[in-house]
CHARMM internal coordinates of N, CA and C (Angstrom, degrees):
IC EDIT
DIST 1 N 1 CA 1.4507
DIST 1 CA 1 C 1.5218
ANGL 1 N 1 CA 1 C 110.69
DIST 1 C 2 N 1.3420
ANGL 1 CA 1 C 2 N 117.19
DIHE 1 N 1 CA 1 C 2 N -34.05
DIST 2 N 2 CA 1.4569
ANGL 1 C 2 N 2 CA 120.29
DIHE 1 CA 1 C 2 N 2 CA 178.82
DIST 2 CA 2 C 1.5307
ANGL 2 N 2 CA 2 C 110.85
DIHE 1 C 2 N 2 CA 2 C -64.07
DIST 2 C 3 N 1.3202
ANGL 2 CA 2 C 3 N 116.58
DIHE 2 N 2 CA 2 C 3 N -36.29
DIST 3 N 3 CA 1.4562
ANGL 2 C 3 N 3 CA 120.54
DIHE 2 CA 2 C 3 N 3 CA 179.98
DIST 3 CA 3 C 1.5329
ANGL 3 N 3 CA 3 C 111.02
DIHE 2 C 3 N 3 CA 3 C -66.36
DIST 3 C 4 N 1.3294
ANGL 3 CA 3 C 4 N 116.62
DIHE 3 N 3 CA 3 C 4 N -36.84
DIST 4 N 4 CA 1.4653
ANGL 3 C 4 N 4 CA 120.74
DIHE 3 CA 3 C 4 N 4 CA 179.54
DIST 4 CA 4 C 1.5266
ANGL 4 N 4 CA 4 C 109.77
DIHE 3 C 4 N 4 CA 4 C -67.14
DIST 4 C 5 N 1.3310
ANGL 4 CA 4 C 5 N 116.67
DIHE 4 N 4 CA 4 C 5 N -44.83
DIST 5 N 5 CA 1.4630
ANGL 4 C 5 N 5 CA 119.94
DIHE 4 CA 4 C 5 N 5 CA 178.42
DIST 5 CA 5 C 1.5279
ANGL 5 N 5 CA 5 C 110.82
DIHE 4 C 5 N 5 CA 5 C -64.97
DIST 5 C 6 N 1.3084
ANGL 5 CA 5 C 6 N 116.68
DIHE 5 N 5 CA 5 C 6 N -38.25
DIST 6 N 6 CA 1.4670
ANGL 5 C 6 N 6 CA 120.96
DIHE 5 CA 5 C 6 N 6 CA 178.21
DIST 6 CA 6 C 1.5227
ANGL 6 N 6 CA 6 C 111.15
DIHE 5 C 6 N 6 CA 6 C -63.96
DIST 6 C 7 N 1.3283
ANGL 6 CA 6 C 7 N 115.66
DIHE 6 N 6 CA 6 C 7 N -42.72
DIST 7 N 7 CA 1.4590
ANGL 6 C 7 N 7 CA 120.37
DIHE 6 CA 6 C 7 N 7 CA 178.43
DIST 7 CA 7 C 1.5320
ANGL 7 N 7 CA 7 C 111.16
DIHE 6 C 7 N 7 CA 7 C -64.87
DIST 7 C 8 N 1.3243
ANGL 7 CA 7 C 8 N 117.40
DIHE 7 N 7 CA 7 C 8 N -42.62
DIST 8 N 8 CA 1.4598
ANGL 7 C 8 N 8 CA 121.35
DIHE 7 CA 7 C 8 N 8 CA 177.06
DIST 8 CA 8 C 1.5325
ANGL 8 N 8 CA 8 C 111.09
DIHE 7 C 8 N 8 CA 8 C -64.97
DIST 8 C 9 N 1.3205
ANGL 8 CA 8 C 9 N 116.05
DIHE 8 N 8 CA 8 C 9 N -37.68
DIST 9 N 9 CA 1.4624
ANGL 8 C 9 N 9 CA 120.36
DIHE 8 CA 8 C 9 N 9 CA 178.64
DIST 9 CA 9 C 1.5305
ANGL 9 N 9 CA 9 C 110.86
DIHE 8 C 9 N 9 CA 9 C -64.00
DIST 9 C 10 N 1.3187
ANGL 9 CA 9 C 10 N 116.76
DIHE 9 N 9 CA 9 C 10 N -46.29
DIST 10 N 10 CA 1.4641
ANGL 9 C 10 N 10 CA 121.28
DIHE 9 CA 9 C 10 N 10 CA 179.32
DIST 10 CA 10 C 1.5250
ANGL 10 N 10 CA 10 C 110.07
DIHE 9 C 10 N 10 CA 10 C -65.09
DIST 10 C 11 N 1.3329
ANGL 10 CA 10 C 11 N 117.79
DIHE 10 N 10 CA 10 C 11 N -41.08
DIST 11 N 11 CA 1.4619
ANGL 10 C 11 N 11 CA 121.09
DIHE 10 CA 10 C 11 N 11 CA 178.23
DIST 11 CA 11 C 1.5328
ANGL 11 N 11 CA 11 C 110.13
DIHE 10 C 11 N 11 CA 11 C -64.27
DIST 11 C 12 N 1.3166
ANGL 11 CA 11 C 12 N 116.75
DIHE 11 N 11 CA 11 C 12 N -38.04
DIST 12 N 12 CA 1.4625
ANGL 11 C 12 N 12 CA 120.39
DIHE 11 CA 11 C 12 N 12 CA 177.13
DIST 12 CA 12 C 1.5198
ANGL 12 N 12 CA 12 C 111.97
DIHE 11 C 12 N 12 CA 12 C -65.64
DIST 12 C 13 N 1.3434
ANGL 12 CA 12 C 13 N 116.30
DIHE 12 N 12 CA 12 C 13 N -38.50
DIST 13 N 13 CA 1.4659
ANGL 12 C 13 N 13 CA 119.40
DIHE 12 CA 12 C 13 N 13 CA 176.89
DIST 13 CA 13 C 1.5263
ANGL 13 N 13 CA 13 C 111.80
DIHE 12 C 13 N 13 CA 13 C -63.13
DIST 13 C 14 N 1.3289
ANGL 13 CA 13 C 14 N 116.79
DIHE 13 N 13 CA 13 C 14 N -43.41
DIST 14 N 14 CA 1.4645
ANGL 13 C 14 N 14 CA 119.64
DIHE 13 CA 13 C 14 N 14 CA 177.65
DIST 14 CA 14 C 1.5217
ANGL 14 N 14 CA 14 C 111.77
DIHE 13 C 14 N 14 CA 14 C -64.43
DIST 14 C 15 N 1.3245
ANGL 14 CA 14 C 15 N 116.90
DIHE 14 N 14 CA 14 C 15 N -39.75
DIST 15 N 15 CA 1.4614
ANGL 14 C 15 N 15 CA 120.32
DIHE 14 CA 14 C 15 N 15 CA 179.18
DIST 15 CA 15 C 1.5312
ANGL 15 N 15 CA 15 C 110.48
DIHE 14 C 15 N 15 CA 15 C -66.06
DIST 15 C 16 N 1.3210
ANGL 15 CA 15 C 16 N 116.68
DIHE 15 N 15 CA 15 C 16 N -40.48
DIST 16 N 16 CA 1.4600
ANGL 15 C 16 N 16 CA 120.76
DIHE 15 CA 15 C 16 N 16 CA 179.78
DIST 16 CA 16 C 1.5315
ANGL 16 N 16 CA 16 C 111.03
DIHE 15 C 16 N 16 CA 16 C -68.16
DIST 16 C 17 N 1.3395
ANGL 16 CA 16 C 17 N 116.56
DIHE 16 N 16 CA 16 C 17 N -40.33
DIST 17 N 17 CA 1.4586
ANGL 16 C 17 N 17 CA 120.59
DIHE 16 CA 16 C 17 N 17 CA -179.24
DIST 17 CA 17 C 1.5275
ANGL 17 N 17 CA 17 C 112.01
DIHE 16 C 17 N 17 CA 17 C -69.83
DIST 17 C 18 N 1.3141
ANGL 17 CA 17 C 18 N 117.46
DIHE 17 N 17 CA 17 C 18 N -30.15
DIST 18 N 18 CA 1.4638
ANGL 17 C 18 N 18 CA 120.12
DIHE 17 CA 17 C 18 N 18 CA -178.01
DIST 18 CA 18 C 1.5165
ANGL 18 N 18 CA 18 C 112.28
DIHE 17 C 18 N 18 CA 18 C -80.96
DIST 18 C 19 N 1.3305
ANGL 18 CA 18 C 19 N 117.78
DIHE 18 N 18 CA 18 C 19 N -16.66
DIST 19 N 19 CA 1.4662
ANGL 18 C 19 N 19 CA 120.62
DIHE 18 CA 18 C 19 N 19 CA 178.12
DIST 19 CA 19 C 1.5207
ANGL 19 N 19 CA 19 C 108.82
DIHE 18 C 19 N 19 CA 19 C -81.78
DIST 19 C 20 N 1.3229
ANGL 19 CA 19 C 20 N 116.11
DIHE 19 N 19 CA 19 C 20 N 115.08
DIST 20 N 20 CA 1.4527
ANGL 19 C 20 N 20 CA 120.53
DIHE 19 CA 19 C 20 N 20 CA 174.89
DIST 20 CA 20 C 1.5175
ANGL 20 N 20 CA 20 C 108.16
DIHE 19 C 20 N 20 CA 20 C -139.52
DIST 20 C 21 N 1.2959
ANGL 20 CA 20 C 21 N 115.76
DIHE 20 N 20 CA 20 C 21 N 170.83
DIST 21 N 21 CA 1.4503
ANGL 20 C 21 N 21 CA 120.62
DIHE 20 CA 20 C 21 N 21 CA -179.03
DIST 21 CA 21 C 1.5231
ANGL 21 N 21 CA 21 C 107.82
DIHE 20 C 21 N 21 CA 21 C -86.55
DIST 21 C 22 N 1.3177
ANGL 21 CA 21 C 22 N 117.97
DIHE 21 N 21 CA 21 C 22 N 104.40
DIST 22 N 22 CA 1.4635
ANGL 21 C 22 N 22 CA 122.46
DIHE 21 CA 21 C 22 N 22 CA -177.55
DIST 22 CA 22 C 1.5191
ANGL 22 N 22 CA 22 C 111.31
DIHE 21 C 22 N 22 CA 22 C -68.78
DIST 22 C 23 N 1.3360
ANGL 22 CA 22 C 23 N 118.50
DIHE 22 N 22 CA 22 C 23 N -25.30
DIST 23 N 23 CA 1.4642
ANGL 22 C 23 N 23 CA 121.23
DIHE 22 CA 22 C 23 N 23 CA -179.90
DIST 23 CA 23 C 1.5199
ANGL 23 N 23 CA 23 C 110.98
DIHE 22 C 23 N 23 CA 23 C -65.95
DIST 23 C 24 N 1.3149
ANGL 23 CA 23 C 24 N 118.82
DIHE 23 N 23 CA 23 C 24 N -39.07
DIST 24 N 24 CA 1.4576
ANGL 23 C 24 N 24 CA 122.09
DIHE 23 CA 23 C 24 N 24 CA -178.70
DIST 24 CA 24 C 1.5212
ANGL 24 N 24 CA 24 C 111.31
DIHE 23 C 24 N 24 CA 24 C -64.75
DIST 24 C 25 N 1.3200
ANGL 24 CA 24 C 25 N 117.90
DIHE 24 N 24 CA 24 C 25 N -43.02
DIST 25 N 25 CA 1.4599
ANGL 24 C 25 N 25 CA 119.68
DIHE 24 CA 24 C 25 N 25 CA -179.31
DIST 25 CA 25 C 1.5196
ANGL 25 N 25 CA 25 C 110.73
DIHE 24 C 25 N 25 CA 25 C -69.60
DIST 25 C 26 N 1.3224
ANGL 25 CA 25 C 26 N 118.10
DIHE 25 N 25 CA 25 C 26 N -33.59
DIST 26 N 26 CA 1.4614
ANGL 25 C 26 N 26 CA 120.23
DIHE 25 CA 25 C 26 N 26 CA 179.47
DIST 26 CA 26 C 1.5231
ANGL 26 N 26 CA 26 C 110.65
DIHE 25 C 26 N 26 CA 26 C -69.19
DIST 26 C 27 N 1.3255
ANGL 26 CA 26 C 27 N 118.65
DIHE 26 N 26 CA 26 C 27 N -38.55
DIST 27 N 27 CA 1.4641
ANGL 26 C 27 N 27 CA 119.89
DIHE 26 CA 26 C 27 N 27 CA -179.26
DIST 27 CA 27 C 1.5200
ANGL 27 N 27 CA 27 C 111.20
DIHE 26 C 27 N 27 CA 27 C -74.28
DIST 27 C 28 N 1.3171
ANGL 27 CA 27 C 28 N 117.98
DIHE 27 N 27 CA 27 C 28 N -29.28
DIST 28 N 28 CA 1.4517
ANGL 27 C 28 N 28 CA 119.83
DIHE 27 CA 27 C 28 N 28 CA 178.48
DIST 28 CA 28 C 1.5200
ANGL 28 N 28 CA 28 C 110.75
DIHE 27 C 28 N 28 CA 28 C -67.28
DIST 28 C 29 N 1.3211
ANGL 28 CA 28 C 29 N 117.22
DIHE 28 N 28 CA 28 C 29 N -36.28
DIST 29 N 29 CA 1.4540
ANGL 28 C 29 N 29 CA 121.05
DIHE 28 CA 28 C 29 N 29 CA -179.38
DIST 29 CA 29 C 1.5246
ANGL 29 N 29 CA 29 C 110.06
DIHE 28 C 29 N 29 CA 29 C -71.90
DIST 29 C 30 N 1.3298
ANGL 29 CA 29 C 30 N 117.43
DIHE 29 N 29 CA 29 C 30 N -37.66
DIST 30 N 30 CA 1.4572
ANGL 29 C 30 N 30 CA 121.40
DIHE 29 CA 29 C 30 N 30 CA -175.40
DIST 30 CA 30 C 1.5200
ANGL 30 N 30 CA 30 C 113.24
DIHE 29 C 30 N 30 CA 30 C -79.98
DIST 30 C 31 N 1.3194
ANGL 30 CA 30 C 31 N 118.95
DIHE 30 N 30 CA 30 C 31 N -13.86
DIST 31 N 31 CA 1.4572
ANGL 30 C 31 N 31 CA 121.92
DIHE 30 CA 30 C 31 N 31 CA -177.32
DIST 31 CA 31 C 1.5244
ANGL 31 N 31 CA 31 C 109.71
DIHE 30 C 31 N 31 CA 31 C -74.57
DIST 31 C 32 N 1.3348
ANGL 31 CA 31 C 32 N 115.96
DIHE 31 N 31 CA 31 C 32 N 114.91
DIST 32 N 32 CA 1.4560
ANGL 31 C 32 N 32 CA 121.15
DIHE 31 CA 31 C 32 N 32 CA 177.26
DIST 32 CA 32 C 1.5159
ANGL 32 N 32 CA 32 C 108.37
DIHE 31 C 32 N 32 CA 32 C -135.89
DIST 32 C 33 N 1.3127
ANGL 32 CA 32 C 33 N 115.70
DIHE 32 N 32 CA 32 C 33 N 148.96
DIST 33 N 33 CA 1.4540
ANGL 32 C 33 N 33 CA 120.71
DIHE 32 CA 32 C 33 N 33 CA 178.23
DIST 33 CA 33 C 1.5202
ANGL 33 N 33 CA 33 C 108.62
DIHE 32 C 33 N 33 CA 33 C -104.19
DIST 33 C 34 N 1.3311
ANGL 33 CA 33 C 34 N 114.83
DIHE 33 N 33 CA 33 C 34 N 135.15
DIST 34 N 34 CA 1.4556
ANGL 33 C 34 N 34 CA 119.85
DIHE 33 CA 33 C 34 N 34 CA 178.61
DIST 34 CA 34 C 1.5223
ANGL 34 N 34 CA 34 C 109.02
DIHE 33 C 34 N 34 CA 34 C -107.33
DIST 34 C 35 N 1.3255
ANGL 34 CA 34 C 35 N 115.27
DIHE 34 N 34 CA 34 C 35 N 133.23
DIST 35 N 35 CA 1.4505
ANGL 34 C 35 N 35 CA 120.57
DIHE 34 CA 34 C 35 N 35 CA 179.25
DIST 35 CA 35 C 1.5195
ANGL 35 N 35 CA 35 C 108.13
DIHE 34 C 35 N 35 CA 35 C -98.40
DIST 35 C 36 N 1.3319
ANGL 35 CA 35 C 36 N 116.04
DIHE 35 N 35 CA 35 C 36 N 124.68
DIST 36 N 36 CA 1.4531
ANGL 35 C 36 N 36 CA 121.36
DIHE 35 CA 35 C 36 N 36 CA 179.86
DIST 36 CA 36 C 1.5172
ANGL 36 N 36 CA 36 C 107.99
DIHE 35 C 36 N 36 CA 36 C -102.85
DIST 36 C 37 N 1.3250
ANGL 36 CA 36 C 37 N 115.44
DIHE 36 N 36 CA 36 C 37 N 124.70
DIST 37 N 37 CA 1.4531
ANGL 36 C 37 N 37 CA 120.96
DIHE 36 CA 36 C 37 N 37 CA 179.93
DIST 37 CA 37 C 1.5257
ANGL 37 N 37 CA 37 C 107.70
DIHE 36 C 37 N 37 CA 37 C -107.86
DIST 37 C 38 N 1.3336
ANGL 37 CA 37 C 38 N 115.07
DIHE 37 N 37 CA 37 C 38 N 120.39
DIST 38 N 38 CA 1.4548
ANGL 37 C 38 N 38 CA 119.90
DIHE 37 CA 37 C 38 N 38 CA 178.95
DIST 38 CA 38 C 1.5253
ANGL 38 N 38 CA 38 C 108.40
DIHE 37 C 38 N 38 CA 38 C -107.57
DIST 38 C 39 N 1.3356
ANGL 38 CA 38 C 39 N 115.26
DIHE 38 N 38 CA 38 C 39 N 133.05
DIST 39 N 39 CA 1.4531
ANGL 38 C 39 N 39 CA 119.55
DIHE 38 CA 38 C 39 N 39 CA 179.78
DIST 39 CA 39 C 1.5195
ANGL 39 N 39 CA 39 C 109.27
DIHE 38 C 39 N 39 CA 39 C -91.72
DIST 39 C 40 N 1.3207
ANGL 39 CA 39 C 40 N 115.52
DIHE 39 N 39 CA 39 C 40 N 134.93
DIST 40 N 40 CA 1.4562
ANGL 39 C 40 N 40 CA 120.78
DIHE 39 CA 39 C 40 N 40 CA 178.98
DIST 40 CA 40 C 1.5303
ANGL 40 N 40 CA 40 C 108.65
DIHE 39 C 40 N 40 CA 40 C -79.50
DIST 40 C 41 N 1.3402
ANGL 40 CA 40 C 41 N 118.02
DIHE 40 N 40 CA 40 C 41 N 144.47
DIST 41 N 41 CA 1.4645
ANGL 40 C 41 N 41 CA 119.45
DIHE 40 CA 40 C 41 N 41 CA 179.09
DIST 41 CA 41 C 1.5284
ANGL 41 N 41 CA 41 C 110.38
DIHE 40 C 41 N 41 CA 41 C -67.29
DIST 41 C 42 N 1.3154
ANGL 41 CA 41 C 42 N 115.56
DIHE 41 N 41 CA 41 C 42 N 142.47
DIST 42 N 42 CA 1.4523
ANGL 41 C 42 N 42 CA 121.76
DIHE 41 CA 41 C 42 N 42 CA -177.31
DIST 42 CA 42 C 1.5270
ANGL 42 N 42 CA 42 C 108.35
DIHE 41 C 42 N 42 CA 42 C -87.29
DIST 42 C 43 N 1.3271
ANGL 42 CA 42 C 43 N 116.11
DIHE 42 N 42 CA 42 C 43 N 128.79
DIST 43 N 43 CA 1.4581
ANGL 42 C 43 N 43 CA 121.24
DIHE 42 CA 42 C 43 N 43 CA 178.18
DIST 43 CA 43 C 1.5300
ANGL 43 N 43 CA 43 C 108.23
DIHE 42 C 43 N 43 CA 43 C -83.97
DIST 43 C 44 N 1.3244
ANGL 43 CA 43 C 44 N 116.83
DIHE 43 N 43 CA 43 C 44 N 127.00
DIST 44 N 44 CA 1.4524
ANGL 43 C 44 N 44 CA 120.60
DIHE 43 CA 43 C 44 N 44 CA 179.20
DIST 44 CA 44 C 1.5252
ANGL 44 N 44 CA 44 C 109.51
DIHE 43 C 44 N 44 CA 44 C -87.34
DIST 44 C 45 N 1.3287
ANGL 44 CA 44 C 45 N 115.55
DIHE 44 N 44 CA 44 C 45 N 138.83
DIST 45 N 45 CA 1.4527
ANGL 44 C 45 N 45 CA 120.24
DIHE 44 CA 44 C 45 N 45 CA 179.85
DIST 45 CA 45 C 1.5280
ANGL 45 N 45 CA 45 C 109.80
DIHE 44 C 45 N 45 CA 45 C -82.56
DIST 45 C 46 N 1.3114
ANGL 45 CA 45 C 46 N 116.05
DIHE 45 N 45 CA 45 C 46 N 147.19
DIST 46 N 46 CA 1.4529
ANGL 45 C 46 N 46 CA 121.46
DIHE 45 CA 45 C 46 N 46 CA 177.66
DIST 46 CA 46 C 1.5260
ANGL 46 N 46 CA 46 C 108.22
DIHE 45 C 46 N 46 CA 46 C -81.78
DIST 46 C 47 N 1.3339
ANGL 46 CA 46 C 47 N 116.65
DIHE 46 N 46 CA 46 C 47 N 108.83
DIST 47 N 47 CA 1.4632
ANGL 46 C 47 N 47 CA 121.25
DIHE 46 CA 46 C 47 N 47 CA -177.47
DIST 47 CA 47 C 1.5223
ANGL 47 N 47 CA 47 C 111.99
DIHE 46 C 47 N 47 CA 47 C -102.01
DIST 47 C 48 N 1.3149
ANGL 47 CA 47 C 48 N 117.78
DIHE 47 N 47 CA 47 C 48 N 7.65
DIST 48 N 48 CA 1.4677
ANGL 47 C 48 N 48 CA 120.58
DIHE 47 CA 47 C 48 N 48 CA -179.52
DIST 48 CA 48 C 1.5222
ANGL 48 N 48 CA 48 C 108.79
DIHE 47 C 48 N 48 CA 48 C -91.29
DIST 48 C 49 N 1.3216
ANGL 48 CA 48 C 49 N 116.04
DIHE 48 N 48 CA 48 C 49 N 87.20
DIST 49 N 49 CA 1.4602
ANGL 48 C 49 N 49 CA 120.68
DIHE 48 CA 48 C 49 N 49 CA 178.98
DIST 49 CA 49 C 1.5257
ANGL 49 N 49 CA 49 C 109.29
DIHE 48 C 49 N 49 CA 49 C -107.69
DIST 49 C 50 N 1.2770
ANGL 49 CA 49 C 50 N 115.48
DIHE 49 N 49 CA 49 C 50 N 148.14
DIST 50 N 50 CA 1.4612
ANGL 49 C 50 N 50 CA 121.66
DIHE 49 CA 49 C 50 N 50 CA 178.51
DIST 50 CA 50 C 1.5218
ANGL 50 N 50 CA 50 C 107.80
DIHE 49 C 50 N 50 CA 50 C -104.63
DIST 50 C 51 N 1.3320
ANGL 50 CA 50 C 51 N 117.37
DIHE 50 N 50 CA 50 C 51 N 125.55
DIST 51 N 51 CA 1.4666
ANGL 50 C 51 N 51 CA 118.87
DIHE 50 CA 50 C 51 N 51 CA 179.19
DIST 51 CA 51 C 1.5251
ANGL 51 N 51 CA 51 C 110.36
DIHE 50 C 51 N 51 CA 51 C -67.14
DIST 51 C 52 N 1.3039
ANGL 51 CA 51 C 52 N 116.00
DIHE 51 N 51 CA 51 C 52 N 136.31
DIST 52 N 52 CA 1.4531
ANGL 51 C 52 N 52 CA 122.09
DIHE 51 CA 51 C 52 N 52 CA -179.10
DIST 52 CA 52 C 1.5231
ANGL 52 N 52 CA 52 C 108.55
DIHE 51 C 52 N 52 CA 52 C -104.52
DIST 52 C 53 N 1.3372
ANGL 52 CA 52 C 53 N 116.46
DIHE 52 N 52 CA 52 C 53 N 129.39
DIST 53 N 53 CA 1.4536
ANGL 52 C 53 N 53 CA 121.46
DIHE 52 CA 52 C 53 N 53 CA 177.28
DIST 53 CA 53 C 1.5208
ANGL 53 N 53 CA 53 C 108.73
DIHE 52 C 53 N 53 CA 53 C -88.33
DIST 53 C 54 N 1.3204
ANGL 53 CA 53 C 54 N 116.16
DIHE 53 N 53 CA 53 C 54 N 108.69
DIST 54 N 54 CA 1.4605
ANGL 53 C 54 N 54 CA 120.71
DIHE 53 CA 53 C 54 N 54 CA -175.14
DIST 54 CA 54 C 1.5200
ANGL 54 N 54 CA 54 C 112.24
DIHE 53 C 54 N 54 CA 54 C -73.27
DIST 54 C 55 N 1.3342
ANGL 54 CA 54 C 55 N 118.70
DIHE 54 N 54 CA 54 C 55 N -18.65
DIST 55 N 55 CA 1.4677
ANGL 54 C 55 N 55 CA 120.09
DIHE 54 CA 54 C 55 N 55 CA -179.09
DIST 55 CA 55 C 1.5123
ANGL 55 N 55 CA 55 C 111.12
DIHE 54 C 55 N 55 CA 55 C -73.50
DIST 55 C 56 N 1.3151
ANGL 55 CA 55 C 56 N 117.91
DIHE 55 N 55 CA 55 C 56 N -33.46
DIST 56 N 56 CA 1.4515
ANGL 55 C 56 N 56 CA 120.85
DIHE 55 CA 55 C 56 N 56 CA 178.47
DIST 56 CA 56 C 1.5335
ANGL 56 N 56 CA 56 C 111.26
DIHE 55 C 56 N 56 CA 56 C -75.16
DIST 56 C 57 N 1.3240
ANGL 56 CA 56 C 57 N 116.78
DIHE 56 N 56 CA 56 C 57 N -32.30
DIST 57 N 57 CA 1.4613
ANGL 56 C 57 N 57 CA 119.88
DIHE 56 CA 56 C 57 N 57 CA -179.08
DIST 57 CA 57 C 1.5212
ANGL 57 N 57 CA 57 C 111.60
DIHE 56 C 57 N 57 CA 57 C -70.08
DIST 57 C 58 N 1.3261
ANGL 57 CA 57 C 58 N 118.18
DIHE 57 N 57 CA 57 C 58 N -26.70
DIST 58 N 58 CA 1.4587
ANGL 57 C 58 N 58 CA 121.34
DIHE 57 CA 57 C 58 N 58 CA -178.82
DIST 58 CA 58 C 1.5222
ANGL 58 N 58 CA 58 C 111.82
DIHE 57 C 58 N 58 CA 58 C -75.53
DIST 58 C 59 N 1.2956
ANGL 58 CA 58 C 59 N 120.40
DIHE 58 N 58 CA 58 C 59 N -22.11
DIST 59 N 59 CA 1.4649
ANGL 58 C 59 N 59 CA 122.88
DIHE 58 CA 58 C 59 N 59 CA -177.30
DIST 59 CA 59 C 1.4767
ANGL 59 N 59 CA 59 C 113.03
DIHE 58 C 59 N 59 CA 59 C -77.99
END
COOR INIT
IC SEED 1 N 1 CA 1 C
IC BUILD
């Protein structure tokens, strides 16, 4: 009789150990973080310069 109870006890331990929450493991695998990279707008330099004649300004 002790062997039968021992066998049932071991079978119960395996059954208890094999029962887990499958939803938790599935959500852990699917959880991923996405990195969003935003580009800043480029400021254009003003290249329209007017040459200044320094000889006329001195007069």
